[in-house]
C-alpha positions in Angstrom: 40.1 64.3 48.6 37.8 61.8 50.5 35.9 64.7 52.0 35.3 66.1 48.5 33.9 62.8 47.2 31.6 62.5 50.1 30.2 66.0 49.6 29.8 65.3 45.8 27.7 62.1 46.5 25.5 64.0 49.0 24.9 66.8 46.5 24.0 64.4 43.7 21.6 62.3 45.9 20.0 65.4 47.0 19.4 66.6 43.5 17.9 63.2 42.6 15.6 63.2 45.5 14.3 66.7 45.1 13.8 66.3 41.3 11.1 63.5 41.6 7.5 64.5 40.6 4.3 62.4 40.9 1.2 62.8 38.7 -1.9 61.0 40.0 -5.7 61.0 39.6 -8.9 59.1 38.7 -10.4 58.6 35.3 -14.2 58.7 35.1 -17.1 58.8 32.6 -19.0 62.0 32.1 -22.4 62.3 33.9 -22.3 58.8 35.4 -18.9 59.4 37.1 -18.3 55.6 36.6 -14.6 54.9 36.8 -12.7 53.7 33.7 -10.4 50.8 34.3 -7.4 49.9 32.2 -7.3 53.2 30.2 -3.9 54.1 28.8 -2.2 57.1 30.6 0.6 58.8 28.8 2.8 61.7 30.0 4.3 63.7 27.2 6.9 66.4 27.0 6.4 68.0 23.6 5.7 65.1 21.2 7.7 62.6 23.2 6.2 60.1 25.7 8.3 60.3 28.8 6.2 57.9 31.0 3.0 55.8 30.7 0.9 53.5 32.9 -2.7 52.0 32.7 -5.4 52.8 35.2 -6.1 50.1 37.7 -9.5 48.3 38.1 -10.7 51.3 40.1 -9.8 53.8 37.4 -6.8 55.3 39.4 -3.3 56.0 38.2 0.0 57.4 39.6 3.0 58.2 37.4 6.3 59.3 39.0 8.8 61.4 37.0 12.5 61.2 37.9 13.4 64.5 36.2 12.0 68.0 36.2 10.2 68.7 32.9 8.6 71.8 31.5 5.5 71.8 29.3 4.1 68.5 30.5 1.0 67.1 28.9 -1.4 64.4 30.2 -3.0 62.1 27.6 -5.7 59.4 28.2 -6.7 56.9 25.5 -9.5 54.2 25.5 -11.2 52.4 22.7 -14.7 53.4 23.7 -14.1 57.0 24.8 -12.8 60.2 23.1 -9.2 60.9 23.5 -8.4 63.3 26.5 -5.4 65.6 26.4 -4.4 68.7 28.4 -1.4 70.6 29.7 -0.5 70.1 33.4 0.0 73.1 35.6 1.0 73.4 39.2 -1.6 70.8 40.3 -0.5 67.3 39.3 -2.0 65.1 42.0 -5.5 63.9 42.8 -6.7 64.9 39.3 -10.2 64.0 38.2 -10.3 63.2 34.5 -13.7 63.0 32.7 -14.0 61.0 29.4 -16.7 61.4 26.8 -18.2 58.2 25.1 -17.1 57.7 21.5 -19.3 56.6 18.6 -17.3 54.1 16.5 -18.4 53.8 12.9 -17.1 50.6 11.5 -16.7 49.9 7.8 -18.9 47.2 6.2 -17.6 43.7 6.9 -18.4 40.9 4.5 -18.2 37.4 6.1 -17.8 34.6 3.6 -18.5 31.1 5.0 -16.4 28.6 3.1 -16.6 25.1 4.4 -13.5 23.0 4.4 -13.7 20.2 1.8 -10.6 18.5 0.5 -9.8 15.7 -1.9 -6.9 13.2 -2.0 -7.2 10.7 -4.8 -10.5 8.8 -4.1 -11.0 10.2 -0.6 -13.0 13.3 0.1 -12.8 14.9 3.5 -15.6 17.1 5.0 -14.7 19.2 8.0 -17.5 18.6 10.4 -17.2 22.0 12.1 -17.8 23.7 8.8 -21.1 22.0 8.2 -22.5 21.4 11.8 -25.2 23.7 13.1 -26.7 24.4 16.4 -29.7 22.2 15.8 -27.7 19.0 15.1 -27.9 16.3 17.7 -25.7 13.6 16.1 -23.3 12.9 13.2 -26.2 11.7 11.1 -27.7 15.2 11.2 -24.5 16.6 9.8 -24.2 14.0 7.1 -27.7 14.8 5.8 -26.6 18.3 4.7 -23.3 17.3 3.2 -23.1 18.0 -0.5 -23.3 14.7 -2.4 -24.7 12.7 0.5 -28.1 11.8 2.0 -29.4 9.7 4.9 -32.7 7.8 4.7 -35.2 7.5 7.5 -33.8 4.1 8.4 -30.2 5.5 8.8 -28.9 4.2 5.4 -26.3 6.6 3.9 -25.9 7.2 0.2 -23.1 9.1 -1.6 -24.0 10.3 -5.2 -26.8 7.7 -5.2 -24.6 4.8 -4.2 -25.3 3.0 -0.9 -22.5 3.3 1.6 -21.4 -0.3 2.5 -19.4 0.4 5.7 -19.0 3.1 8.3 -15.5 3.1 9.8 -14.6 4.8 13.0 -10.9 5.9 12.8 -10.4 3.1 10.3 -12.1 0.3 12.4 -15.4 -1.4 11.3 -17.1 -1.4 14.6 -20.7 -1.5 13.5 -20.5 -3.5 10.2 -23.5 -2.8 8.0 -25.7 -2.0 10.9 -24.4 1.5 11.3 -27.8 3.3 11.8 -27.2 3.2 15.6 -23.9 5.1 15.0 -25.4 7.9 12.9 -28.1 8.4 15.6 -25.9 8.2 18.7 -22.4 9.6 18.0 -22.2 13.3 18.8 -21.0 15.4 15.9 -18.6 17.3 18.3 -16.6 14.1 18.7 -15.8 14.0 14.9 -13.2 16.1 13.2 -13.7 14.9 9.6 -16.0 12.8 7.6 -14.1 10.9 4.9 -15.9 9.4 1.9 -13.9 6.5 0.5 -14.9 6.1 -3.2 -14.0 2.9 -5.0 -13.1 1.5 -1.7 -11.4 -1.9 -1.1 -12.0 -3.3 2.4 -9.3 -5.9 2.2 -6.0 -4.1 2.3 -4.1 -7.0 0.7 -6.3 -6.5 -2.4 -6.0 -2.7 -2.6 -5.4 -1.6 -6.2 -5.4 -5.3 -7.3 -9.0 -5.6 -8.4 -11.9 -3.5 -9.6 -14.2 -2.1 -6.9 -16.9 0.5 -6.9 -17.9 0.3 -3.2 -18.3 3.5 -1.1 -17.4 3.6 2.6 -17.3 6.4 5.2 -14.6 6.9 7.8 -15.3 9.1 10.9 -12.0 10.8 12.0 -12.3 11.2 15.8 -10.9 14.3 17.5 -7.8 13.7 19.6 -9.4 15.1 22.8 -12.4 12.8 22.3 -10.2 9.7 22.4 -9.0 10.3 25.9 -11.9 9.2 28.0 -15.2 7.3 28.1 -18.1 9.6 27.2 -21.8 9.1 26.9 -25.3 10.5 27.5 -28.2 9.7 29.7 -31.5 10.8 28.3 -34.8 10.9 30.2 -37.9 11.8 28.3 -41.6 11.7 29.1 -44.8 13.4 28.2 -48.5 13.1 27.5 -50.2 10.8 26.7 -48.1 8.4 28.8 -45.1 8.6 26.6 -41.5 7.6 27.5 -38.2 7.7 25.6 -35.2 7.0 27.8 -31.7 6.2 26.6 -28.3 5.5 28.1 -25.2 5.2 26.0 -21.5 4.9 26.5 -18.9 5.7 23.8 -15.1 5.1 23.8 -13.1 5.5 20.6 -9.4 5.2 21.1 -6.7 3.3 19.3 -7.0 0.1 21.3 -10.6 0.0 22.3 -13.7 1.1 20.6 -17.2 0.7 22.0 -20.7 2.0 21.4 -23.2 0.5 23.8 -26.8 1.7 24.0 -29.7 0.8 26.3 -32.9 2.4 25.1 -36.7 2.1 25.0 -39.6 4.1 23.8 -43.3 4.2 23.0 -43.1 7.3 20.8 -43.0 5.4 17.4 -39.2 5.0 17.0 -38.6 1.7 15.2 -35.3 0.2 16.5 -35.5 -3.1 14.6 -33.3 -1.8 11.8 -30.4 -1.7 14.3 -30.5 -5.5 14.3 -31.5 -6.3 10.7 -29.1 -3.8 9.1 -29.6 -1.1 6.6 -28.2 -2.3 3.3 -28.8 -6.1 3.4 -31.5 -8.3 4.6 -31.3 -10.2 7.9 -28.9 -13.1 8.1 -31.8 -15.3 8.7 -33.2 -14.5 5.3 -30.0 -16.0 3.8 -30.3 -19.4 5.4 -30.4 -21.5 2.2 -30.5 -20.0 -1.2 -34.1 -18.8 -0.9 -35.7 -16.7 1.8 -38.9 -18.3 2.9 -39.4 -16.4 6.2 -42.8 -14.7 5.9 -45.1 -16.7 3.6 -48.0 -16.0 5.9 -49.8 -12.7 6.7 -52.8 -11.5 8.7 -53.3 -8.3 6.7 -53.1 -7.3 3.0 -52.8 -3.6 3.8 -49.4 -2.0 3.3 -47.8 1.0 5.1 -48.5 4.7 4.5 -46.1 7.1 2.9 -45.4 9.1 6.1 -42.7 8.8 8.8 -43.3 5.6 10.8 -43.5 7.4 14.2 -46.9 8.9 13.1 -48.6 5.5 12.9 -46.4 3.1 14.9 -48.0 2.4 18.3 -45.2 0.6 20.0 -43.5 -0.4 23.3 -39.9 -1.1 22.6 -36.8 -2.0 24.6 -33.4 -2.5 23.0 -29.9 -3.4 24.2 -27.3 -2.8 21.6 -23.6 -3.5 22.4 -20.7 -3.1 20.1 -17.2 -3.6 21.3 -13.9 -3.9 19.5 -10.4 -4.6 20.8 -7.1 -4.1 18.8 -4.4 -6.4 19.9 -0.7 -5.8 19.6 -0.1 -8.5 17.1 -2.4 -6.8 14.5 -5.5 -9.0 15.4 -8.8 -7.5 16.2 -11.6 -9.0 18.4 -15.2 -7.8 18.0 -18.6 -8.5 19.4 -21.9 -7.1 18.3 -24.9 -8.2 20.4 -28.4 -6.8 20.1 -31.6 -7.9 21.9 -35.0 -6.2 21.2 -38.5 -6.7 22.6 -41.3 -4.9 20.9 -45.1 -4.8 21.0 -47.2 -2.7 18.7 -50.8 -2.3 17.5 -52.3 -1.1 14.3 -55.7 -0.1 13.2 -56.3 0.3 9.5 -58.9 -0.2 6.8 -58.7 -0.8 3.1 -60.9 -1.0 0.1 -59.5 -2.6 -3.1 -61.1 -2.7 -6.5 -59.7 -4.9 -9.3 -60.6 -3.7 -12.8 -61.3 -6.9 -14.8 -62.8 -7.4 -18.3 -65.5 -9.8 -17.0 -66.5 -7.4 -14.1 -64.9 -5.6 -11.2 -64.0 -7.4 -8.0 -64.1 -5.6 -4.6 -62.3 -6.4 -1.3 -63.1 -4.4 1.9 -61.5 -5.0 5.3 -60.9 -3.4 8.6 -57.9 -4.6 10.7 -57.0 -4.4 14.3 -53.6 -6.0 14.9 -51.4 -6.6 18.0 -47.9 -7.9 17.7 -45.3 -9.1 20.2 -41.8 -9.8 19.0 -38.4 -10.9 20.3 -35.5 -10.2 18.1 -31.9 -11.1 18.9 -28.5 -11.2 17.1 -25.0 -12.0 18.3 -21.9 -11.7 16.1 -18.4 -12.7 17.4 -15.4 -12.3 15.1 -11.6 -12.3 15.1 -9.7 -10.8 12.2 -6.5 -9.2 10.9 -6.4 -6.9 8.0 -3.0 -5.9 6.8 -1.3 -5.2 3.4 0.2 -8.7 3.7 -2.8 -10.8 4.6 -6.5 -10.8 5.6 -7.8 -13.5 7.9 -11.2 -13.6 9.6 -13.6 -15.9 11.3 -17.1 -14.7 12.2 -19.8 -16.6 14.1 -23.3 -15.2 13.9 -26.4 -16.3 15.9 -29.9 -14.9 15.2 -33.3 -15.4 16.7 -36.8 -14.0 16.1 -40.1 -14.9 17.6 -43.3 -13.0 16.6 -46.9 -13.5 17.7 -49.7 -11.5 16.0 -53.3 -11.3 17.0 -55.6 -9.8 14.4 -59.3 -8.9 14.4 -60.5 -8.4 10.8 -63.9 -7.3 9.6 -65.1 -7.6 6.0 -68.2 -8.1 4.0 -68.5 -11.7 5.3 -68.3 -10.7 8.9 -65.7 -10.9 11.6 -62.5 -12.9 11.3 -60.0 -13.7 14.2 -56.4 -14.5 13.2 -53.4 -15.7 15.1 -50.0 -15.8 13.4 -46.8 -17.1 14.9 -43.3 -17.5 13.6 -40.2 -18.6 15.3 -36.9 -18.3 13.4 -33.5 -19.3 14.7 -30.2 -20.2 13.2 -26.4 -19.7 13.0 -23.8 -18.9 10.5 -20.0 -19.1 10.4 -17.8 -17.5 7.8 -14.0 -18.1 7.5 -11.7 -16.2 5.1 -8.0 -16.3 4.6 -6.3 -14.2 1.9 -2.5 -14.0 2.2 0.0 -12.4 -0.2 2.8 -14.8 -1.2 6.5 -14.0 -1.5 6.2 -13.6 -5.3 3.4 -11.0 -4.7 0.7 -13.4 -5.9 -2.4 -13.9 -3.7 -4.4 -16.9 -2.7 -7.9 -16.9 -1.1 -9.7 -19.5 0.9 -13.3 -19.0 2.0 -15.7 -21.3 3.8 -19.2 -20.5 4.9 -21.7 -22.6 6.8 -25.2 -21.8 8.0 -28.3 -23.5 9.3 -31.7 -22.1 10.0 -35.2 -23.3 11.2 -38.3 -21.3 10.3 -41.5 -22.7 11.7 -44.6 -20.4 11.1 -48.3 -20.8 11.5 -51.6 -18.9 10.8 -54.9 -19.8 12.4 -58.2 -18.2 11.2 -61.6 -18.2 12.9 -64.1 -19.0 11.3 -62.7 -21.3 8.6 -62.2 -19.7 5.2 -63.0 -20.9 1.7 -65.5 -23.6 2.7 -66.5 -24.1 -1.0 -62.9 -25.1 -1.7 -61.7 -26.7 1.6 -64.9 -28.3 3.1 -67.5 -29.0 0.3 -69.2 -25.6 0.9 -69.9 -26.5 4.5 -69.0 -23.7 7.0 -66.5 -24.8 9.6 -64.8 -23.5 12.8 -61.2 -22.7 11.9 -58.3 -23.1 9.5 -54.8 -23.7 10.6 -51.8 -23.4 8.2 -48.4 -24.6 9.4 -45.1 -24.3 7.6 -41.5 -25.1 8.4 -38.5 -24.8 6.1 -35.3 -26.0 7.9 -32.3 -25.1 5.7 -28.7 -26.0 5.5 -26.2 -24.3 3.2 -22.4 -24.6 3.0 -19.8 -23.3 0.5 -16.1 -23.6 0.2 -13.9 -22.0 -2.4 -10.3 -21.2 -3.2 -8.7 -18.8 -5.6 -5.3 -17.7 -6.9 -4.5 -14.2 -8.1 -1.6 -13.4 -10.5 -0.3 -9.9 -10.0 2.4 -9.9 -12.7 1.8 -8.7 -16.2 -0.3 -6.0 -17.6 -3.4 -8.1 -17.4 -4.1 -9.3 -13.9 -5.6 -12.8 -13.6 -7.7 -14.4 -10.9 -9.1 -17.9 -10.9 -11.6 -19.2 -8.3 -13.0 -22.7 -7.9 -15.6 -23.7 -5.4 -18.4 -26.0 -4.3 -21.6 -25.5 -2.4 -24.6 -27.5 -1.3 -28.1 -26.4 -0.4 -30.6 -28.6 1.4 -34.1 -27.6 2.4 -37.2 -29.3 3.6 -40.5 -27.5 2.8 -43.1 -29.0 5.1 -46.6 -27.5 5.2 -49.9 -28.8 6.5 -53.4 -27.2 6.3 -55.9 -28.5 8.9 -59.4 -27.5 9.6 -61.6 -27.8 12.7 -65.2 -28.7 12.2 -67.9 -27.2 14.4 -68.8 -30.5 16.0 -65.6 -32.5 15.5 -61.9 -32.1 16.2 -59.2 -31.0 13.8 -58.4 -32.9 10.7 -55.8 -32.4 8.0 -56.9 -31.9 4.5 -55.9 -34.1 1.6 -52.6 -34.4 -0.1 -53.5 -31.4 -2.3 -53.1 -29.2 0.8 -49.9 -30.8 2.1 -46.3 -30.3 1.2 -43.4 -32.6 2.1 -40.9 -31.3 -0.4 -37.2 -32.2 -0.1 -34.8 -30.0 -2.0 -31.2 -30.6 -2.7 -29.0 -28.5 -5.0 -25.3 -29.0 -5.5 -23.2 -26.5 -7.4 -19.6 -26.5 -8.6 -18.2 -23.4 -10.1 -15.1 -21.8 -11.6 -14.7 -18.1 -12.1 -11.9 -16.7 -14.3 -11.4 -12.9 -13.7 -9.3 -10.6 -15.8 -8.5 -7.0 -15.1 -6.5 -4.3 -16.8 -5.6 -0.8 -15.6 -3.6 2.2 -16.6 -3.6 5.8 -15.4 -7.1 6.7 -16.8 -8.9 3.5 -17.6 -9.7 0.4 -15.6 -11.7 -2.7 -16.6 -12.6 -6.1 -15.2 -14.2 -9.1 -16.8 -15.7 -12.0 -14.8 -16.8 -15.2 -16.5 -18.3 -17.5 -13.8 -19.2 -21.0 -15.1 -21.6 -22.9 -12.9 -22.6 -26.5 -13.0 -25.8 -27.2 -11.0 -27.4 -30.4 -10.1 -30.9 -29.9 -8.7 -33.1 -32.7 -7.3 -36.4 -32.3 -5.5 -39.2 -34.8 -4.6 -42.5 -34.9 -2.8 -44.0 -38.4 -2.6 -47.4 -37.2 -1.5 -47.7 -34.9 -4.6 -46.1 -37.6 -6.8 -43.4 -35.1 -7.7 -39.8 -36.0 -8.4 -37.4 -34.2 -10.7 -33.7 -33.9 -11.4 -32.0 -31.3 -13.5 -28.4 -30.7 -14.7 -27.6 -27.2 -15.7 -24.6 -25.3 -16.9 -24.8 -21.6 -16.5 -22.3 -18.9 -17.9 -22.9 -15.5 -16.4 -20.3 -12.9 -17.7 -20.0 -9.6 -16.0 -18.0 -6.7 -17.5 -17.2 -3.5 -15.5 -15.2 -0.5 -16.7 -14.3 2.9 -15.4 -12.8 5.8 -17.4 -11.3 8.6 -15.3 -12.2 11.5 -17.5 -10.4 14.0 -15.2 -8.9 14.1 -11.8 -12.3 14.2 -10.2 -14.7 12.9 -12.9 -15.3 9.4 -14.1 -17.6 7.4 -16.4 -18.6 3.9 -15.2 -20.1 1.1 -17.2 -21.5 -2.3 -16.3 -23.0 -5.1 -18.3 -24.2 -8.4 -16.9 -25.8 -11.5 -18.4 -27.4 -13.7 -15.7 -28.9 -17.1 -16.1 -30.8 -18.4 -13.2 -32.5 -21.6 -12.1 -35.4 -21.1 -9.6 -35.6 -22.2 -6.0 -37.8 -24.2 -3.7 -40.5 -21.5 -3.5 -41.2 -22.0 -7.2 -42.1 -25.7 -7.2 -44.2 -26.7 -4.1 -47.4 -28.2 -5.3 -49.6 -28.3 -2.2 -51.8 -25.2 -1.7 -50.7 -22.8 1.0 -53.2 -20.5 2.8 -51.1 -17.3 2.6 -53.8 -15.0 4.2 -57.5 -14.9 4.8 -58.2 -14.4 1.1 -55.3 -16.0 -0.8 -54.4 -19.5 -1.7 -51.0 -20.1 -3.4 -49.4 -23.0 -5.2 -47.4 -23.9 -8.2 -48.1 -25.9 -11.3 -45.0 -25.3 -13.4 -41.6 -26.7 -14.0 -38.6 -25.2 -12.3 -38.3 -21.6 -13.3 -35.5 -20.7 -15.7 -34.7 -17.1 -16.6 -32.1 -15.1 -18.6 -31.5 -11.4 -17.8 -29.5 -8.7 -19.5 -28.7 -5.6 -17.5 -26.8 -2.5 -18.5 -25.8 0.5 -16.4 -23.9 3.7 -17.4 -23.1 6.4 -14.9 -21.2 9.7 -14.9 -19.9 11.2 -11.7 -18.7 14.8 -11.5 -17.0 16.6 -8.6 -15.6 20.0 -8.1 -14.2 19.8 -4.6 -12.9 23.4 -4.4 -16.3 24.7 -5.5 -18.1 22.1 -3.3 -20.1 20.8 -6.2 -21.1 17.2 -6.8 -23.3 15.8 -9.6 -24.1 12.4 -11.1 -26.2 11.1 -13.9 -27.0 7.6 -15.0 -29.1 5.3 -17.2 -29.9 1.6 -16.7 -31.8 -1.0 -18.7 -32.8 -4.6 -18.0 -34.6 -7.3 -20.0 -35.5 -10.6 -18.5 -37.2 -13.6 -19.9 -38.4 -16.6 -17.9 -40.5 -19.7 -18.6 -43.1 -19.2 -15.8 -45.6 -16.5 -14.9 -47.8 -16.0 -11.8 -51.5 -16.6 -12.7 -53.9 -14.8 -10.4 -57.6 -15.8 -10.3 -59.5 -13.1 -8.5 -63.0 -13.6 -7.3 -65.1 -12.1 -4.5 -63.4 -12.9 -1.2 -60.6 -15.1 -2.7 -57.5 -14.8 -4.7 -55.7 -17.9 -6.1 -52.1 -17.5 -7.2 -50.6 -20.3 -9.2 -47.2 -20.3 -10.9 -47.7 -21.8 -14.4 -45.6 -22.4 -17.5 -45.6 -19.5 -19.9 -43.0 -17.2 -21.4 -42.7 -14.1 -19.3 -40.9 -11.0 -20.7 -40.2 -8.0 -18.6 -38.4 -4.8 -19.6 -37.4 -1.9 -17.4 -35.3 1.2 -18.0 -34.6 4.2 -15.8 -32.5 7.3 -15.7 -31.5 9.5 -12.8 -29.7 12.7 -12.1 -28.4 14.4 -9.0 -26.9 17.8 -8.3 -25.5 19.1 -5.0 -23.9 22.6 -4.6 -22.8 24.5 -1.6 -24.0 28.1 -1.9 -21.5 30.3 -0.1 -23.5 33.5 0.4 -26.3 31.4 2.0 -24.1 29.0 3.8 -26.3 26.3 2.5 -26.4 23.2 0.3 -28.8 23.0 -2.6 -29.7 19.5 -3.5 -31.7 18.4 -6.6 -32.6 14.9 -7.6 -34.7 13.6 -10.5 -35.5 10.3 -12.1 -37.6 8.7 -14.8 -38.5 5.0 -14.9 -40.5 2.8 -17.4 -41.7 -0.7 -16.8 -43.2 -3.1 -19.3 -44.6 -6.4 -18.2 -47.6 -8.8 -18.5 -50.0 -10.1 -15.9 -52.1 -13.3 -16.1 -55.4 -12.3 -14.6 -58.4 -14.6 -14.6 -56.8 -16.6 -17.4 -56.3 -13.6 -19.6 -52.9 -12.2 -20.5 -52.9 -8.4 -19.7 -50.1 -6.2 -21.0 -49.2 -3.5 -18.5 -47.2 -0.3 -19.1 -46.2 2.1 -16.4 -44.0 5.2 -16.3 -43.1 7.5 -13.4 -41.3 10.8 -13.0 -39.8 12.0 -9.7 -38.2 15.3 -8.6 -36.7 16.0 -5.2 -35.3 19.5 -4.3 -34.0 20.7 -0.9 -32.2 23.7 0.4 -31.6 25.6 3.7 -30.8 29.3 3.7 -30.0 32.0 6.3 -32.5 34.8 6.0 -31.5 37.1 8.9 -28.7 36.7 11.5 -29.8 33.6 13.5 -33.0 32.9 11.5 -33.0 30.2 8.8 -35.5 28.5 6.5 -35.3 25.0 5.0 -37.2 23.3 2.3 -37.4 19.8 0.9 -39.9 18.5 -1.5 -41.0 15.4 -3.4 -42.9 15.5 -6.7 -44.0 12.2 -8.2 -46.0 11.7 -11.4 -47.0 8.1 -12.4 -49.0 6.8 -15.2 -50.1 3.2 -15.9 -52.0 1.6 -18.7 -53.7 -1.8 -19.0 -54.6 -3.2 -22.5 -57.6 -5.4 -21.7 -59.6 -7.7 -24.0 -62.3 -5.2 -24.6 -61.1 -1.9 -23.3 -58.1 0.2 -22.3 -57.7 1.4 -18.7 -55.4 4.3 -17.8 -54.7 5.8 -14.4 -52.6 8.8 -13.4 -51.4 9.7 -10.0 -49.7 12.8 -8.7 -48.1 12.9 -5.3 -46.5 16.0 -3.7 -44.7 16.5 -0.4 -43.5 19.9 0.9 -41.5 20.1 4.1 -40.7 23.6 5.3 -38.7 24.3 8.5 -37.9 27.4 10.4 -34.8 26.9 12.6 -34.0 29.8 14.9 -31.2 30.5 17.5 -33.1 33.3 19.4 -30.4 33.5 22.1 -27.1 31.9 23.2 -27.4 28.2 23.9 -31.0 28.2 22.7 -32.5 26.7 19.6 -36.0 26.3 18.2 -37.5 24.8 15.0 -41.0 24.8 13.6 -41.6 22.2 10.9 -44.6 22.2 8.5 -45.1 19.1 6.2 -47.8 18.8 3.6 -48.6 15.7 1.7 -51.1 15.7 -1.2 -52.3 13.1 -3.7 -54.3 13.6 -6.9 -55.6 10.6 -8.9 -57.9 9.9 -11.8 -61.6 9.9 -10.9 -60.8 9.9 -7.1 -61.1 12.4 -4.3 -58.0 14.5 -3.7 -56.2 13.9 -0.4 -54.2 16.6 1.5 -52.7 16.5 5.0 -50.6 19.1 6.9 -48.5 18.1 9.9 -46.9 20.7 12.2 -44.0 19.8 14.6 -42.1 21.9 17.1 -38.7 21.3 18.7 -36.8 23.5 21.2 -33.5 23.0 23.1 -31.7 24.9 25.8 -28.1 24.0 26.8 -26.7 24.6 30.2 -23.0 24.3 29.7 -22.1 24.7 33.3 -24.2 21.6 34.2 -23.4 19.7 31.0 -27.1 19.3 30.4 -29.6 19.9 27.6 -33.3 20.5 28.1 -35.5 19.7 25.1 -39.2 20.1 24.2 -40.6 18.1 21.3 -44.2 18.4 20.1 -45.4 16.4 17.1 -48.5 16.5 15.0 -49.8 19.7 16.6 -52.7 19.7 14.1 -53.8 16.5 15.9 -54.4 14.5 12.7 -55.6 11.0 13.8 -56.5 9.4 10.5 -54.6 9.3 7.3 -55.9 8.1 4.0 -53.9 7.0 1.0 -55.0 6.1 -2.6 -53.0 3.8 -4.9 -53.8 3.1 -8.5 -52.2 0.8 -11.0 -53.4 -0.2 -14.4 -55.9 -2.7 -13.1 -56.3 -1.9 -9.4 -57.6 1.0 -7.3 -56.9 0.8 -3.5 -57.9 3.1 -0.7 -56.4 2.6 2.8 -57.0 4.5 6.0 -54.6 4.4 9.0 -55.0 5.5 12.6 -52.4 8.0 13.6 -50.9 8.8 17.0 -52.3 12.3 17.2 -50.7 15.2 19.1 -47.8 14.3 21.4 -45.6 16.3 23.8 -42.3 15.1 25.1 -39.9 16.8 27.6 -36.4 15.5 27.5 -33.4 16.0 29.8 -30.0 15.1 28.4 -27.0 14.5 30.7 -23.7 14.7 28.9 -21.5 12.3 30.8 
């Protein structure tokens, strides 16, 4: 039996061994004999696959069969070659298989680009990846093309024509209102979503407890971007002697957020807005209840209506640090420190003609100005912002020093001017808003600030000798002014959250003290300096004390919300100037109601209404009696009682949104009517203008309407933006002792679109059309002026190859005015970028003003004035930039 089993095993093993068969070979391409790797090799018996194996990277294959089959077929498949199939004969090894290339005809594919935009209550989220394009360098570039949004040249963001008050980064307010540095610096690839927070409430403890129409933006940072410190180093240089370096570091995680930038340039980039802020004036301008920062000037010529880098000849250095730390106990520490040094020069000329009944008056001047400026700001704050309480203390320090040297030439000859101002001050704001156990809320606020504002203007030779020196020419005039200001306010309030009508009552007290001290001295040709008489001197002490109570009532249901504020103010104003024999005291009670309402027409549409009645009592700038030499051809003073005014203002706006269709639209109308008891009287003569505030009823009326439409066009993968407005202004001027009624109306239309024309080739267009008309009803004739301004901006962005981008931009500006020569200018710019991903580097070429336009002329006409200004431009520039992505 054992012998039989052994023999059986040997027989079976022998059958198994001798039944094995191997099929092998190489797969090649016809004519070229290039091998074909990873082709699918199938062995079939009839219609059944009995074995399979892919070719290796050399195109070889070997398939072993464990049984003996008849009618064996070899089949080779590959996506880019015709199918090969044949019956195998006796030869099954070292086969050479030749494949034929296959032409694949694909059906038409329609790609529809649909950006991701979602809405949740009052929050709209834009997916950054859906809107970003190859040309974008920062998050500001992406925001510009978002439907419903726009970014101004200064970095200010608007949503449906409402200014964005805050830019949050993952919910933290790192940059406060000075967020222009963020839109220019933060790479868009770090951001996942851009959230627009409409009807936003910054204080979480007050959310849904009071009416608000603020708009804020929150940048949602990608998770992978939170893990490490990132940044960029930029080195740029080019002819003629240009430089534009920048070094920045960015960290946005849950505990620490920082955005620090060290930069400098002489290419025309104005960085002062990073310190001053985009949607409010400098803190220094708020020291006291009036802003007397820049009464003096060396030039009367304004700025042209072109980008500032074309005419701004600067040397600028800026350190901008922003650091925020979230502590475990819910508190937040933050520091924002900026220091800027800047020098610039300007060359311009102007010719102004005033159209007066008794004869026209002409002013002609050429200006050469050099400015050196230090600007600094430091803000240190500690705060907590939870649903239970808000507490904050913020200390701000600001500093500005400016020196201007100006050489002016007019019909009288050459005038040398030296202007200085040196402003410094501090401010501290404390706020505490807790929610009580009964859900009511109290609020305590205290602000304190102090500022000093010395400024001076020296002019060679002395001006207005017929007024200031008995018609005897003299060496120089020196105007000095200082307005040290102290202001403090403390208030407390209580908010009742029970009942259908929510109530809030605030009481407070503030005091404002200022000292307007000015002195005008002249230097004779053969004697020293001497001050002029009391008529040219101010020693005005100003004191205003105010007590106020503000009841506030609000009501809200599912579709309607309204709020009524009724502030009642008691003002005691006292001012005196012994040298001018001026002393006055005034008690005033002002009631300034404000009604707001919003009707939620649908889930995404709402109608908003606002009415305000405002009574106002003037400030220290209205009542100084001594003359002030404002510039080389203007003396200014007052001869009126304290200004009192009443103003009615009304606004009605409709906002529409269709998030799924990516459509946003808004329309609004506003009207205001103000009446005051003073008017500015201007006496214009050759080489001099005297401005005096006098007692006279002064009525002004203004109304305007605006409309906006933004729609994402899916076939073009582009956003169409249309804006239009109409405004009408009715007022009076007191010119050379004659009351002149003025009427003006203007129409404005702004379209923009970017479209894909072929594969990686695009075209963009933005335009501005402005038509204005003004009319002066004089004593003996009627003067009418019409102005048409057009701006066309056409861009050709192209992605010619992978990691490469180019853009040609053509901008034309044209002005047409009554009885004046037409003006038209065309600027051509070029930009190119090449990315080297392996090295994490970008190489950029930037060429501006290729047409080499070096002078730019503007014309401005009003009902009684024709002005022509000419500005020196930078000319053609070339800049090579290397960007290291750290």
